[in-house]
Backbone as a printed PyTorch tensor [residue, N CA C, xyz], in Angstrom:
tensor([[[200.4080,  45.2000, 157.8350],
         [201.1520,  46.5330, 157.8830],
         [201.0790,  47.2520, 156.6370]],

        [[201.6220,  46.6830, 155.5400],
         [201.4500,  47.2050, 154.2210],
         [201.1980,  46.0670, 153.2480]],

        [[200.1940,  46.2500, 152.4310],
         [199.7310,  45.2110, 151.4900],
         [199.3890,  45.8260, 150.1400]],

        [[200.0430,  45.1660, 149.1070],
         [199.6080,  45.5250, 147.7110],
         [198.7890,  44.4290, 147.1840]],

        [[197.6710,  44.7910, 146.5610],
         [196.6750,  43.8200, 146.0230],
         [196.5090,  44.0910, 144.5060]],

        [[197.1870,  43.3620, 143.6920],
         [197.1110,  43.4670, 142.1990],
         [197.3340,  44.9370, 141.7530]],

        [[198.4180,  45.5730, 142.2980],
         [198.6860,  47.0410, 142.0960],
         [199.3930,  47.1810, 140.7760]],

        [[199.0230,  48.2700, 140.0650],
         [199.7170,  48.6730, 138.8780],
         [199.8170,  50.1950, 139.0450]],

        [[201.0000,  50.6500, 138.3700],
         [201.1660,  52.0790, 138.2960],
         [201.6620,  52.4490, 136.9290]],

        [[201.0580,  53.3490, 136.2420],
         [201.3610,  53.7660, 134.8830],
         [202.0220,  55.1760, 134.9180]],

        [[203.0170,  55.2330, 134.0780],
         [203.8260,  56.5030, 133.9510],
         [204.2880,  56.7270, 132.5020]],

        [[204.0220,  57.8620, 132.0080],
         [204.5020,  58.2020, 130.7140],
         [203.7910,  57.3440, 129.5390]],

        [[202.5900,  56.9350, 129.7800],
         [201.8770,  56.2090, 128.8300],
         [201.9990,  54.7220, 128.9270]],

        [[202.8970,  54.2660, 129.7940],
         [203.0410,  52.7410, 129.8770],
         [203.0540,  52.3820, 131.4050]],

        [[202.8810,  51.0930, 131.6610],
         [202.8450,  50.5540, 133.0260],
         [204.2260,  50.3300, 133.5360]],

        [[204.6310,  51.0390, 134.5880],
         [205.9480,  50.8150, 135.2610],
         [205.8220,  49.5700, 136.1570]],

        [[204.7760,  49.4370, 136.8360],
         [204.5830,  48.2750, 137.7080],
         [203.2270,  47.7110, 137.3130]],

        [[203.1260,  46.4200, 137.4240],
         [201.8170,  45.7390, 137.1910],
         [201.6140,  44.4540, 137.9110]],

        [[200.4250,  44.1710, 138.3160],
         [200.1230,  42.9620, 138.9520],
         [201.0150,  42.6740, 140.2770]],

        [[201.2490,  43.7070, 141.0360],
         [202.0130,  43.5570, 142.2000],
         [201.2110,  43.0800, 143.4210]],

        [[201.5190,  41.9660, 143.9990],
         [200.9210,  41.4890, 145.2100],
         [202.0970,  41.2730, 146.1480]],

        [[201.9680,  42.0100, 147.3400],
         [203.0370,  42.0870, 148.2950],
         [202.4820,  42.3400, 149.7120]],

        [[202.9970,  41.6700, 150.6910],
         [202.6800,  41.9250, 152.0480],
         [203.9140,  42.1460, 152.8970]],

        [[204.0140,  43.2730, 153.6380],
         [205.0700,  43.5020, 154.6130],
         [204.5110,  43.3400, 156.0250]],

        [[204.8680,  42.2620, 156.6280],
         [204.3210,  42.0510, 157.9720],
         [205.0600,  42.8870, 159.0090]],

        [[204.3910,  43.1940, 160.0920],
         [204.9700,  43.9210, 161.2210],
         [206.3340,  43.2610, 161.6250]],

        [[207.3510,  44.0800, 161.8080],
         [208.6020,  43.6700, 162.3030],
         [209.4100,  42.8990, 161.2960]],

        [[209.0980,  42.9920, 159.9700],
         [209.8690,  42.2750, 158.9720],
         [210.9010,  43.1610, 158.3940]],

        [[211.8610,  42.5310, 157.6720],
         [213.0090,  43.3870, 157.1040],
         [213.0670,  42.9390, 155.6320]],

        [[212.8760,  43.8930, 154.6920],
         [212.9540,  43.6260, 153.2190],
         [213.9380,  44.5180, 152.5710]],

        [[214.5680,  43.8670, 151.5010],
         [215.2660,  44.7000, 150.5850],
         [214.5150,  44.6290, 149.2480]],

        [[214.6300,  45.6840, 148.4620],
         [214.0130,  45.7820, 147.1460],
         [215.1030,  46.1150, 146.1770]],

        [[215.2830,  45.2440, 145.1550],
         [216.3490,  45.3690, 144.1910],
         [215.6920,  45.5080, 142.8430]],

        [[216.5770,  45.7340, 141.8650],
         [216.1760,  45.9290, 140.5190],
         [216.9970,  46.9740, 139.7880]],

        [[217.0230,  46.9110, 138.4050],
         [217.8480,  47.9170, 137.7380],
         [217.3420,  49.3080, 137.8580]],

        [[218.1810,  50.2760, 137.5660],
         [217.8120,  51.7100, 137.5640],
         [216.5510,  51.8760, 136.6760]],

        [[215.5310,  52.6120, 137.1810],
         [214.3510,  52.8210, 136.3900],
         [213.3030,  51.7170, 136.4630]],

        [[213.6210,  50.6380, 137.2790],
         [212.6490,  49.5240, 137.3110],
         [211.4400,  49.8540, 138.0700]],

        [[211.5810,  50.8680, 138.9310],
         [210.3160,  51.2700, 139.7870],
         [210.4940,  51.1450, 141.2200]],

        [[211.7980,  51.0520, 141.7270],
         [211.9950,  50.8610, 143.2070],
         [211.4430,  52.1370, 143.9380]],

        [[211.8070,  53.2810, 143.5330],
         [211.3840,  54.5060, 144.1540],
         [209.8400,  54.6860, 144.1560]],

        [[209.3070,  54.2990, 142.9690],
         [207.8810,  54.4360, 142.7800],
         [207.1250,  53.5330, 143.7850]],

        [[207.6170,  52.2490, 143.9520],
         [207.0330,  51.3370, 144.8530],
         [207.0250,  51.8420, 146.2880]],

        [[208.1220,  52.4190, 146.6670],
         [208.3070,  52.9560, 147.9930],
         [207.2180,  54.1430, 148.1720]],

        [[207.1330,  55.0400, 147.1860],
         [206.1710,  56.1120, 147.2730],
         [204.7220,  55.6480, 147.3180]],

        [[204.4280,  54.5000, 146.6960],
         [203.1170,  53.9590, 146.7320],
         [202.8130,  53.4330, 148.1720]],

        [[203.8410,  52.9890, 148.8520],
         [203.6380,  52.4470, 150.2170],
         [203.0870,  53.4660, 151.1630]],

        [[203.3890,  54.7420, 151.0200],
         [202.8980,  55.7110, 151.9530],
         [202.0490,  56.7860, 151.3700]],

        [[201.5520,  56.5330, 150.0760],
         [200.5740,  57.4740, 149.4480],
         [201.1480,  58.6320, 148.8190]],

        [[202.4110,  58.7290, 148.6660],
         [203.0370,  59.8590, 147.8910],
         [202.5570,  59.7700, 146.3880]],

        [[202.4040,  58.5160, 145.9910],
         [201.7660,  58.1840, 144.7250],
         [200.5980,  57.3010, 144.9220]],

        [[199.6050,  57.3140, 144.0540],
         [198.4510,  56.4690, 144.1330],
         [198.4720,  55.4450, 142.9240]],

        [[198.2140,  54.2170, 143.2350],
         [198.1680,  53.1620, 142.1610],
         [197.1070,  53.5190, 141.1620]],

        [[197.3610,  53.1470, 139.9020],
         [196.4360,  53.3160, 138.8500],
         [195.4730,  52.1250, 138.7880]],

        [[195.8610,  51.0520, 139.4110],
         [195.0200,  49.8110, 139.4850],
         [195.2740,  49.1480, 140.8060]],

        [[194.3990,  48.3990, 141.3470],
         [194.5610,  47.6100, 142.5530],
         [194.5440,  48.5240, 143.8140]],

        [[194.8300,  47.8710, 144.9290],
         [194.7160,  48.5060, 146.2260],
         [196.0100,  48.4470, 147.0170]],

        [[196.3650,  49.5540, 147.6590],
         [197.4380,  49.6230, 148.6390],
         [196.8380,  49.8470, 150.0080]],

        [[197.0950,  48.8690, 150.9240],
         [196.5210,  48.9380, 152.2490],
         [197.6660,  49.2020, 153.1630]],

        [[197.4920,  50.3310, 153.9570],
         [198.4780,  50.6920, 155.0310],
         [197.8130,  50.7560, 156.3390]],

        [[198.3650,  49.9790, 157.3220],
         [197.8160,  49.8640, 158.6700],
         [196.3050,  49.4890, 158.5840]],

        [[196.0230,  48.4780, 157.6890],
         [194.7210,  47.8990, 157.5800],
         [193.6650,  48.8420, 156.9280]],

        [[194.0750,  49.8970, 156.3070],
         [193.1550,  50.8000, 155.6410],
         [193.6010,  51.1050, 154.1800]],

        [[192.6310,  51.1320, 153.2530],
         [192.9490,  51.4340, 151.8990],
         [193.3400,  52.8920, 151.7610]],

        [[194.5190,  53.0570, 151.2240],
         [195.0550,  54.4520, 151.1520],
         [194.0850,  55.3760, 150.4270]],

        [[193.4250,  54.9110, 149.4280],
         [192.4840,  55.7310, 148.6360],
         [191.3340,  56.2480, 149.4530]],

        [[190.9640,  55.4480, 150.4790],
         [189.7210,  55.7430, 151.1720],
         [189.8520,  56.5760, 152.4600]],

        [[191.0350,  57.0660, 152.7910],
         [191.2340,  57.6920, 154.0850],
         [191.1910,  59.1790, 154.0670]],

        [[191.2140,  59.8120, 152.8930],
         [191.1260,  61.2240, 152.7570],
         [192.4440,  61.8620, 153.0750]],

        [[192.5490,  63.1980, 152.7990],
         [193.8060,  63.8670, 152.9800],
         [194.3000,  63.8510, 154.4560]],

        [[193.4100,  64.2210, 155.3730],
         [193.8330,  64.2610, 156.8090],
         [194.1290,  62.8960, 157.2690]],

        [[193.3590,  61.9100, 156.9120],
         [193.6400,  60.5340, 157.3550],
         [195.0230,  60.0240, 156.8500]],

        [[195.3090,  60.3520, 155.5710],
         [196.6490,  59.9350, 155.0310],
         [197.7770,  60.6300, 155.7650]],

        [[197.5730,  61.9640, 156.1250],
         [198.5320,  62.6690, 156.8330],
         [198.8080,  62.0510, 158.2220]],

        [[197.8290,  61.5600, 158.8830],
         [197.9730,  60.8520, 160.1670],
         [198.6770,  59.5970, 160.0200]],

        [[198.3510,  58.7970, 158.9030],
         [199.0300,  57.5310, 158.7090],
         [200.4690,  57.6850, 158.4180]],

        [[200.7810,  58.8200, 157.6900],
         [202.2080,  59.0120, 157.2580],
         [203.0970,  59.3260, 158.5150]],

        [[202.5490,  59.7970, 159.6060],
         [203.3220,  60.0240, 160.7340],
         [203.8550,  58.7330, 161.3340]],

        [[203.2250,  57.6520, 160.9290],
         [203.7030,  56.3010, 161.3680],
         [204.6820,  55.6640, 160.4410]],

        [[205.1510,  56.4190, 159.3920],
         [206.0690,  55.9140, 158.3450],
         [207.2360,  56.9360, 158.2650]],

        [[208.3950,  56.3690, 158.5350],
         [209.6650,  57.2000, 158.3830],
         [210.3150,  56.8550, 157.0010]],

        [[210.6600,  57.9630, 156.3590],
         [211.2300,  57.8650, 154.9710],
         [212.5950,  58.4830, 154.9130]],

        [[213.5710,  57.7130, 154.3970],
         [214.9480,  58.2290, 154.1350],
         [215.1870,  58.2000, 152.6380]],

        [[215.3520,  59.3410, 152.1170],
         [215.6560,  59.4850, 150.6080],
         [217.1610,  59.4270, 150.4110]],

        [[217.5570,  59.0150, 149.1310],
         [218.9380,  59.0700, 148.8560],
         [219.4420,  60.4930, 148.8210]],

        [[218.6470,  61.3910, 148.2540],
         [219.0160,  62.7750, 148.2470],
         [218.2960,  63.5140, 149.3610]],

        [[218.8380,  63.4340, 150.5980],
         [218.1140,  63.9520, 151.6940],
         [218.1340,  65.5030, 151.5460]],

        [[216.9350,  66.0740, 151.7610],
         [216.7820,  67.5170, 151.6590],
         [216.7450,  68.1320, 153.1100]],

        [[217.5290,  69.1420, 153.3800],
         [217.4680,  69.7850, 154.6160],
         [217.2590,  71.3530, 154.3950]],

        [[216.8530,  71.9780, 155.4130],
         [216.7820,  73.4980, 155.4710],
         [218.2130,  73.9350, 155.8610]],

        [[218.9350,  74.5570, 154.9420],
         [220.3030,  74.8380, 155.2280],
         [220.5370,  75.9560, 156.2930]],

        [[219.4450,  76.8100, 156.5320],
         [219.5910,  77.8740, 157.4860],
         [219.3760,  77.3620, 158.9460]],

        [[218.8760,  76.1640, 159.0290],
         [218.5960,  75.5560, 160.4080],
         [219.6890,  74.5850, 160.7760]],

        [[219.8020,  74.5050, 162.1080],
         [220.8780,  73.5570, 162.6230],
         [220.3940,  72.1150, 162.3690]],

        [[221.3680,  71.2190, 162.5280],
         [221.0450,  69.7510, 162.4240],
         [219.9220,  69.3950, 163.3980]],

        [[220.0400,  69.8330, 164.6370],
         [218.9970,  69.5270, 165.6640],
         [217.6060,  70.0350, 165.1910]],

        [[217.5770,  71.2380, 164.6420],
         [216.3140,  71.7790, 164.1860],
         [215.7420,  71.0280, 163.0060]],

        [[216.6210,  70.6070, 162.0660],
         [216.1740,  69.8120, 160.8910],
         [215.6220,  68.4870, 161.3890]],

        [[216.3090,  67.8410, 162.3390],
         [215.8350,  66.5680, 162.8480],
         [214.4350,  66.6160, 163.5130]],

        [[214.1320,  67.7090, 164.2600],
         [212.9120,  67.8110, 164.8700],
         [211.8040,  68.4170, 164.0760]],

        [[212.1800,  68.7780, 162.7880],
         [211.1880,  69.4570, 161.9080],
         [209.8290,  68.6870, 161.8120]],

        [[209.8930,  67.3680, 161.6500],
         [208.5940,  66.6650, 161.5340],
         [207.7260,  66.7870, 162.6780]],

        [[208.2740,  67.0210, 163.8560],
         [207.4190,  67.3300, 165.0280],
         [206.8660,  68.7310, 164.9350]],

        [[207.6730,  69.6480, 164.5820],
         [207.2430,  71.0570, 164.5210],
         [206.1150,  71.2610, 163.5170]],

        [[206.1280,  70.6020, 162.3220],
         [205.1120,  70.8630, 161.3380],
         [203.7900,  70.2260, 161.7510]],

        [[203.7990,  69.2930, 162.6850],
         [202.5640,  68.6590, 163.1950],
         [202.1350,  69.2560, 164.5260]],

        [[202.7960,  70.3610, 164.9730],
         [202.4700,  70.9820, 166.1990],
         [202.8340,  70.3060, 167.4330]],

        [[203.7510,  69.3330, 167.4060],
         [204.1660,  68.6090, 168.5420],
         [205.5320,  69.1290, 169.0500]],

        [[205.6850,  69.0470, 170.4070],
         [206.9830,  69.4220, 170.9730],
         [207.7600,  68.1570, 171.3800]],

        [[209.0480,  68.1730, 171.0350],
         [209.8470,  67.0590, 171.3310],
         [210.5590,  67.2040, 172.6270]],

        [[210.8010,  66.0760, 173.3340],
         [211.5130,  66.0950, 174.5620],
         [213.0270,  66.3160, 174.2870]],

        [[213.6750,  67.3630, 174.8500],
         [215.0510,  67.6150, 174.6660],
         [215.9920,  66.3980, 174.9000]],

        [[215.6120,  65.6370, 175.8900],
         [216.3910,  64.4090, 176.1640],
         [216.2550,  63.3270, 175.1330]],

        [[215.0350,  63.2510, 174.5690],
         [214.8260,  62.3220, 173.4400],
         [215.6680,  62.7090, 172.2550]],

        [[215.7890,  63.9880, 171.9820],
         [216.5100,  64.5270, 170.8770],
         [217.9870,  64.2080, 171.0820]],

        [[218.4830,  64.4690, 172.3290],
         [219.8330,  64.1680, 172.6780],
         [220.1820,  62.6770, 172.4850]],

        [[219.3080,  61.8930, 173.0440],
         [219.5020,  60.4380, 172.9170],
         [219.5090,  60.0330, 171.3640]],

        [[218.6720,  60.5740, 170.6200],
         [218.5800,  60.2300, 169.1680],
         [219.8930,  60.5700, 168.4680]],

        [[220.3220,  61.8970, 168.6950],
         [221.5180,  62.2980, 168.0190],
         [222.7390,  61.4830, 168.4890]],

        [[222.7130,  61.0820, 169.7390],
         [223.8590,  60.2410, 170.2120],
         [223.8350,  58.8650, 169.5240]],

        [[222.5710,  58.3560, 169.2710],
         [222.3740,  57.0680, 168.6100],
         [222.9830,  57.0910, 167.2490]],

        [[222.7740,  58.1270, 166.4750],
         [223.3450,  58.2090, 165.1220],
         [224.6730,  58.8660, 165.0880]],

        [[225.2920,  59.1210, 166.2400],
         [226.6360,  59.6710, 166.2850],
         [226.7680,  61.0910, 165.8430]],

        [[225.8100,  61.9580, 166.0910],
         [225.8880,  63.3410, 165.6670],
         [225.7310,  64.3200, 166.7960]],

        [[225.8800,  63.8770, 167.9770],
         [225.8050,  64.8150, 169.1400],
         [226.7140,  66.0810, 168.9830]],

        [[227.9540,  65.8050, 168.5240],
         [228.8180,  66.9070, 168.3230],
         [228.5390,  67.8490, 167.2800]],

        [[227.5470,  67.5070, 166.4060],
         [227.1720,  68.3610, 165.2470],
         [225.7180,  68.8630, 165.3530]],

        [[225.1460,  68.7820, 166.5630],
         [223.7430,  69.2680, 166.7670],
         [223.5800,  70.6870, 166.2980]],

        [[224.6140,  71.5660, 166.5230],
         [224.4020,  72.9750, 166.1550],
         [224.9870,  73.3580, 164.7920]],

        [[225.4460,  72.2850, 164.0840],
         [226.0350,  72.5620, 162.7690],
         [224.9660,  72.7910, 161.7530]],

        [[225.3000,  73.4330, 160.5760],
         [224.3360,  73.5080, 159.4920],
         [224.5820,  72.3490, 158.5140]],

        [[223.4880,  71.9850, 157.7490],
         [223.6400,  70.8720, 156.8310],
         [224.8060,  70.9480, 155.8210]],

        [[225.1030,  72.1770, 155.2820],
         [226.2370,  72.1700, 154.3670],
         [227.5600,  71.8430, 154.9540]],

        [[227.6610,  71.7950, 156.2800],
         [228.9320,  71.4540, 156.9010],
         [229.0550,  69.8950, 157.0950]],

        [[228.0110,  69.1760, 156.8130],
         [228.0920,  67.7140, 157.0280],
         [228.6310,  66.9350, 155.8030]],

        [[229.2320,  65.8690, 156.1600],
         [229.6750,  64.8910, 155.0460],
         [228.4860,  64.1300, 154.5980]],

        [[228.6770,  63.3040, 153.5560],
         [227.5880,  62.4920, 152.9810],
         [227.0580,  61.5490, 153.9980]],

        [[227.9410,  60.8740, 154.7130],
         [227.5100,  59.9530, 155.7930],
         [226.7940,  60.5710, 156.9290]],

        [[227.2240,  61.7580, 157.2800],
         [226.6110,  62.5590, 158.3550],
         [225.2200,  63.0070, 157.9200]],

        [[225.0710,  63.3680, 156.6750],
         [223.7600,  63.7800, 156.2190],
         [222.7820,  62.6380, 156.2350]],

        [[223.2260,  61.4260, 155.8410],
         [222.3700,  60.1970, 155.7620],
         [221.9780,  59.8570, 157.2130]],

        [[222.8590,  60.0040, 158.1110],
         [222.5380,  59.6690, 159.5740],
         [221.5340,  60.7150, 160.0900]],

        [[221.7640,  61.9680, 159.6790],
         [220.8070,  63.0530, 160.1240],
         [219.4160,  62.7760, 159.5790]],

        [[219.4190,  62.2500, 158.3030],
         [218.1380,  62.0200, 157.6290],
         [217.4780,  60.7980, 158.3170]],

        [[218.2050,  59.7870, 158.8150],
         [217.6600,  58.6950, 159.5420],
         [217.0560,  59.1520, 160.8530]],

        [[217.8310,  60.0340, 161.5520],
         [217.3140,  60.5840, 162.8460],
         [216.0190,  61.3330, 162.6500]],

        [[215.9510,  62.1310, 161.5680],
         [214.7550,  62.9250, 161.2660],
         [213.5810,  61.8940, 160.9600]],

        [[213.8530,  60.8590, 160.3050],
         [212.7300,  59.9320, 160.0860],
         [212.3330,  59.1240, 161.2210]],

        [[213.1800,  58.9740, 162.2520],
         [212.8710,  58.1890, 163.4850],
         [212.2350,  59.0950, 164.5490]],

        [[212.3890,  60.3340, 164.4590],
         [211.9590,  61.3250, 165.5330],
         [210.4510,  61.0990, 165.8110]],

        [[209.6520,  60.7160, 164.9350],
         [208.1890,  60.5360, 165.1890],
         [207.8810,  59.1160, 165.6470]],

        [[208.8480,  58.3310, 165.9690],
         [208.6300,  57.0020, 166.3990],
         [207.7600,  56.1480, 165.3810]],

        [[208.1390,  56.0550, 164.1530],
         [207.2660,  55.4230, 163.1800],
         [207.2760,  53.9340, 163.3730]],

        [[206.2850,  53.2860, 162.8220],
         [206.2270,  51.7650, 162.8100],
         [206.9220,  51.1390, 161.6870]],

        [[206.9960,  51.9890, 160.6120],
         [207.6140,  51.5050, 159.3180],
         [208.7220,  52.4780, 158.8870]],

        [[209.8630,  51.8740, 158.4300],
         [210.9170,  52.6850, 157.8630],
         [211.1180,  52.3170, 156.4050]],

        [[211.1410,  53.3090, 155.5550],
         [211.3760,  53.0720, 154.1360],
         [212.6180,  53.9170, 153.7580]],

        [[213.5670,  53.1830, 153.0990],
         [214.8160,  53.8800, 152.7440],
         [215.1860,  53.5970, 151.2950]],

        [[215.3240,  54.7060, 150.5780],
         [215.5730,  54.6400, 149.1140],
         [217.0620,  54.9100, 148.8850]],

        [[217.8190,  53.7610, 148.5370],
         [219.1900,  53.8250, 148.2270],
         [219.9370,  54.6630, 149.3150]],

        [[219.7390,  54.3570, 150.6060],
         [220.3660,  55.2220, 151.6510],
         [221.7920,  55.1790, 151.6790]],

        [[222.4860,  54.1790, 151.0390],
         [223.9430,  54.1240, 151.0910],
         [224.5470,  54.3670, 149.7240]],

        [[223.7370,  54.9280, 148.7850],
         [224.2280,  55.0510, 147.3840],
         [225.4420,  55.9460, 147.2580]],

        [[225.5350,  56.9670, 148.1230],
         [226.6290,  57.8760, 147.9910],
         [227.7140,  57.7560, 149.0690]],

        [[227.6380,  56.5780, 149.7930],
         [228.5330,  56.3840, 151.0150],
         [229.5710,  55.3630, 150.7160]],

        [[230.7320,  55.4550, 151.3920],
         [231.7640,  54.4210, 151.3080],
         [231.2930,  53.2750, 152.1520]],

        [[232.0440,  52.1400, 151.9560],
         [231.6100,  50.8640, 152.5620],
         [231.4390,  50.9120, 154.1090]],

        [[232.4610,  51.5750, 154.7430],
         [232.4640,  51.6980, 156.2010],
         [231.2450,  52.4340, 156.6880]],

        [[230.9000,  53.5550, 156.0490],
         [229.7590,  54.3490, 156.4390],
         [228.4440,  53.5230, 156.0780]],

        [[228.4120,  52.8420, 154.9500],
         [227.2500,  51.9730, 154.5770],
         [226.9620,  51.0000, 155.6650]],

        [[227.9170,  50.3110, 156.1910],
         [227.7880,  49.3670, 157.2680],
         [227.3030,  49.9630, 158.4730]],

        [[227.7410,  51.1690, 158.7720],
         [227.3070,  51.8840, 160.0010],
         [225.7980,  52.2150, 159.8970]],

        [[225.3660,  52.7240, 158.7640],
         [223.9050,  52.9550, 158.5040],
         [223.1290,  51.6870, 158.5940]],

        [[223.6840,  50.6470, 157.9030],
         [222.9160,  49.3770, 158.0430],
         [222.7160,  48.8800, 159.4350]],

        [[223.8280,  49.0660, 160.2280],
         [223.6890,  48.6760, 161.6320],
         [222.5440,  49.4100, 162.3510]],

        [[222.3770,  50.6680, 162.0970],
         [221.2810,  51.4770, 162.6680],
         [219.9630,  50.9250, 162.2500]],

        [[219.8270,  50.6170, 160.9820],
         [218.5640,  50.1140, 160.4510],
         [218.2870,  48.7030, 161.0410]],

        [[219.2590,  47.8740, 161.2540],
         [219.0700,  46.5650, 161.8160],
         [218.6190,  46.7140, 163.3120]],

        [[219.2250,  47.7020, 163.9390],
         [218.7830,  47.9560, 165.3280],
         [217.3120,  48.3830, 165.4550]],

        [[216.8880,  49.2840, 164.5110],
         [215.4580,  49.6290, 164.4160],
         [214.6000,  48.4580, 164.2590]],

        [[214.9680,  47.5790, 163.4300],
         [214.2040,  46.3370, 163.1530],
         [214.0930,  45.4350, 164.4550]],

        [[215.1960,  45.3710, 165.1520],
         [215.1580,  44.6270, 166.3920],
         [214.2980,  45.2760, 167.3910]],

        [[213.9160,  46.5170, 167.2200],
         [212.9800,  47.2750, 168.1500],
         [211.5530,  47.0250, 167.7180]],

        [[211.4070,  46.2140, 166.6690],
         [210.0700,  45.8890, 166.1090],
         [209.6040,  46.6520, 164.9420]],

        [[210.4500,  47.5020, 164.3850],
         [210.0480,  48.4050, 163.2040],
         [210.1430,  47.4450, 161.9020]],

        [[209.1980,  47.7010, 161.0400],
         [209.1470,  47.1300, 159.7480],
         [210.1730,  47.9210, 158.8200]],

        [[211.0620,  47.2960, 158.1620],
         [212.1000,  47.9420, 157.3320],
         [212.0350,  47.5330, 155.8470]],

        [[211.9910,  48.5310, 154.9740],
         [212.0550,  48.2730, 153.4980],
         [213.0580,  49.1540, 152.9220]],

        [[214.1770,  48.5620, 152.3760],
         [215.2920,  49.2830, 151.7520],
         [215.4190,  49.0040, 150.3640]],

        [[215.2520,  50.0530, 149.4730],
         [215.5540,  49.9200, 148.0360],
         [216.9630,  50.0870, 147.8220]],

        [[217.6740,  49.0790, 147.1920],
         [219.1160,  49.2590, 146.9690],
         [219.5530,  48.4520, 145.7120]],

        [[220.6420,  48.7700, 145.0800],
         [221.2830,  48.0710, 144.0800],
         [222.5080,  47.3240, 144.5780]],

        [[222.8110,  47.5640, 145.8480],
         [224.0430,  47.1290, 146.4880],
         [223.9190,  45.6540, 147.0390]],

        [[224.4180,  44.6350, 146.2130],
         [224.3440,  43.2890, 146.6820],
         [225.1880,  42.9970, 147.8900]],

        [[226.3440,  43.7290, 148.0090],
         [227.1800,  43.4830, 149.1040],
         [226.5040,  43.8820, 150.4570]],

        [[225.7230,  45.0030, 150.3640],
         [225.0080,  45.5040, 151.4630],
         [223.9570,  44.4000, 151.9470]],

        [[223.3660,  43.8700, 150.9130],
         [222.2830,  42.8250, 151.2290],
         [222.9400,  41.6240, 151.9240]],

        [[224.0660,  41.1460, 151.4030],
         [224.7610,  40.0400, 152.0260],
         [225.2000,  40.3230, 153.3640]],

        [[225.6560,  41.5590, 153.6110],
         [226.1300,  41.8830, 154.9870],
         [224.8580,  41.9070, 155.9430]],

        [[223.7440,  42.3950, 155.5050],
         [222.5080,  42.4040, 156.3000],
         [222.0530,  41.0230, 156.6230]],

        [[222.1490,  40.0600, 155.6650],
         [221.6160,  38.7650, 155.8930],
         [222.4590,  37.9670, 156.9830]],

        [[223.5910,  38.4770, 157.2980],
         [224.4550,  37.8570, 158.3660],
         [223.9290,  38.2800, 159.7630]],

        [[223.0730,  39.4090, 159.7680],
         [222.6510,  40.0050, 161.0050],
         [221.1410,  39.8790, 161.2990]],

        [[220.3750,  39.6560, 160.2190],
         [218.9170,  39.8260, 160.3250],
         [218.2920,  38.9070, 159.2110]],

        [[217.0870,  38.3240, 159.5320],
         [216.3480,  37.5080, 158.5110],
         [215.7110,  38.3530, 157.4590]],

        [[216.5330,  38.7850, 156.5300],
         [216.0480,  39.7610, 155.5120],
         [215.4950,  39.0350, 154.3610]],

        [[214.3240,  39.4940, 153.8960],
         [213.7540,  39.0000, 152.6370],
         [214.1190,  39.8460, 151.5010]],

        [[214.4690,  39.3460, 150.3650],
         [214.8770,  40.1290, 149.2160],
         [213.8860,  40.0210, 148.1030]],

        [[213.4210,  41.1950, 147.6620],
         [212.4760,  41.2760, 146.6030],
         [213.1070,  41.8610, 145.4120]],

        [[212.7000,  41.5060, 144.2490],
         [213.2900,  42.0750, 143.0130],
         [212.1650,  42.4530, 142.0490]],

        [[212.3200,  43.7130, 141.5220],
         [211.4520,  44.1530, 140.4440],
         [212.0010,  43.7330, 139.1230]],

        [[211.1640,  42.9900, 138.4010],
         [211.6630,  42.5030, 137.0910],
         [210.4180,  42.5320, 136.1260]],

        [[210.5730,  43.2320, 135.0120],
         [209.4810,  43.3200, 134.0520],
         [208.2400,  43.9180, 134.6620]],

        [[208.3430,  44.8070, 135.6050],
         [207.2110,  45.4860, 136.1770],
         [206.6180,  44.7060, 137.3030]],

        [[207.0770,  43.5540, 137.6380],
         [206.4670,  42.7710, 138.7160],
         [207.4420,  42.5220, 139.7970]],

        [[207.0210,  42.2890, 141.0000],
         [207.8180,  42.0480, 142.2250],
         [207.8850,  40.5700, 142.4560]],

        [[209.1130,  40.0020, 142.4950],
         [209.2620,  38.6080, 142.8250],
         [210.2950,  38.4290, 143.9530]],

        [[210.1560,  37.2970, 144.5650],
         [211.1200,  36.9210, 145.6140],
         [212.4760,  36.5160, 144.9530]],

        [[213.5340,  37.1840, 145.3500],
         [214.8560,  36.8880, 144.7750],
         [215.3630,  35.5150, 145.2580]],

        [[216.1450,  34.8700, 144.3890],
         [216.5760,  33.5650, 144.6730],
         [217.7850,  33.4830, 145.6480]],

        [[218.2350,  32.3260, 145.9550],
         [219.3490,  32.0530, 146.9120],
         [220.6410,  32.5890, 146.3920]],

        [[220.7890,  32.9480, 145.1000],
         [222.0700,  33.4370, 144.6350],
         [222.5540,  34.6440, 145.2490]],

        [[221.6580,  35.3730, 145.8970],
         [221.9800,  36.5900, 146.5990],
         [222.7400,  36.3530, 147.8960]]])
């Protein structure tokens, strides 16, 4: 699904990540931890070609990201859903229009029933016609998750998705991500929230990775 082979990434004259070997199997669930600035967001961006490694290879869906070209990478990205901590929306569009935007930009038409079902799944049916500025933090994150799911991706990447949420809303978002995993989606969540990881491990066989000294290692049982 996603494989890193001796990957390094340099930034600002130094290596932020180095010697990273990592494989995310189809249907697996991973957390990525590490202190602020360790490279969690960078690693997620390397996963789908938003950034390119300075050394080594990143393989996505059995193809080297460097060798697929611009159009090929765009097609591959349609199979990857991304939820950012700071979700950006077009404030003049409704929630429903923002959620379906990934379909619109690729010239595809969504099924109204599918959209209705998706908004119901994330608990936003009653806000379909609202504008993003009217949403709470938790509602924005759930809208961002719906937008990432609308293209039926095989992989979901989430960067600190609960960073601005209270505990109750964090658990609600986690439940949605666990449900996606049970549907066969590969999940990778970057987070500093150890309580969230502990909660997830009671529901799913989650593997915990840690970035330390620029390298990715399997976290120990203390988590």
